[in-house]
C-alpha positions, 0 to 999 in steps of 0.5 A, a space after each residue: 500500500 503506497 504512502 506518499 508525502 504530497 505536501 511537505 507542510 512541516 506542520 507543528 500539529 496538523 489536524 482536522 482534515 476535511 475534503 470538499 468534493 465541490 472544490 476538489 481540495 483538502 483543508 486542514 489546520 496547523 494548530 499551534 501555528 495559527 494557520 489553516 492549509 488548503 491544497 488542490 491536488 489537481 493543480 498543486 495550489 496550496 493556500 495558507 491562512 493565518 487565524 486569530 485563534 488556534 483552529 483545531 478541527 473543521 467541517 464544511 458548511 451547507 451555507 458555504 465556507 467552514 465551521 471551525 472549532 477554535 481554542 474558545 468556541 465554534 465559528 462559521 468562517 469563510 477563509 477567502 473573505 475572512 468573515 467569521 461569526 461565533 455561533 457557540 461557546 460550549 466551554 464558557 464555564 470551563 475556561 481552562 479547556 480548549 476545542 479538540 476533534 470535531 466532525 459532522 454527523 449525517 444530519 449535519 450536526 457538529 460534534 465536538 470533543 474538548 480537553 484541558 488546554 495543553 498548549 501555551 499561547 506561543 504553541 509550546 506544550 504545558 502539562 495537561 490540566 486534568 480530565 476535564 474534556 467534554 463531548 458536545 453536539 452543536 445544532 444548526 442554530 448554534 444550540 450546544 448540548 453536552 452529551 458525555 464526559 469527562 474525558 482526558 483528550 477527546 479524539 476520533 469522531 466517526 459514524 458507521 455507514 448505517 448510522 447505528 454506531 458512533 465512534 469516539 475516543 479518549 487518547 488516554 483510554 482508547 476508542 469507544 463505540 456508542 449506540 447512535 440514534 440518527 433522528 434524535 442525535 443521541 448516544 447510549 451504551 458506551 463501550 470499549 472498542 478497538 482495544 490494544 495494549 501494544 505500546 508500539 502502536 501509540 495512542 488513538 488520535 483522529 479517525 475516519 470511516 470507510 464505505 465498508 464500515 471499517 474505522 481508520 484510526 491515526 496513532 499518535 506516537 505509533 507512526 501508523 494508521 490502523 484499520 479496525 473492523 466493525 467487530 473491533 478486530 485489527 484488520 491492517 496497519 499502515 506505517 508512516 515515516 513519522 511518529 506523530 500521526 494525527 488525523 485522516 479524511 478520505 478524498 479524491 474524485 472517488 474518495 479512494 485516497 486517504 489523506 493523513 495529517 502528522 505533527 512535529 510537535 513534541 519532537 526534539 532535534 534528533 527525532 526531527 532529523 530521523 523523520 524530516 517529513 514529520 508535519 507533512 500531509 500524506 496520501 495513502 491509496 487505500 483500496 477502498 472508498 470513504 463516505 462523503 462528509 455531510 456539511 454542517 446544517 447552518 
């Protein structure tokens, strides 16, 4: 399975990739650099936008532009015009928290996981302030509903093709599966999923789902992407040439390319010398197609 670095972006912490079929581009964030990247594989065009707050995760919007989970809340954002509008501040009562992974379900509701803010304003690390992360659902009118918590580091949001299962992860514990009610936008029956005790596989970070219902999970510290079967068994491992593998999204004309973000954050000079492509955007010919992302119902 071929793995190629398609953009040597050198992101300190690449996150939140989202594919736009209409525009033929992939957008992702470099969190502590206060930048968002947008890349068009057909032409090679690569835009970089500077943001006033850290952007951690992104999704498309039905009304155009993007929904962005920033350090302190949720905004509707048009990268080209620069227009921004805050629609929700779900962690207003927890100022020590920040947004983390986020994604839309197939009714266009944005689900957001938060965590204690482990990044200083200059992008350097600090001690995780505790298990304060929450899982929220943001509806199209901006209403925010807490769905579960607390967690340590909220990562991984994906739904099975039949919309009966939602996957969600805490990087300090592992990946969970919930029973999911699509019509009501509710979850129940939380249980462990995709369990591994192999320290060489690192910890779970972002994920995406394919059309066969297999979960592709990026491994922070594990230099790999793991494909998990719906029954929680490990189907395959794809190695990458850098340790910190952060998130993934299917893209390309037939959604058969798995785009994977990575990070340089936390690596010393010796580690960076061993993995010069750390922080790059990688493409994997997955041999299976993904499922088109549903935009936020704004």
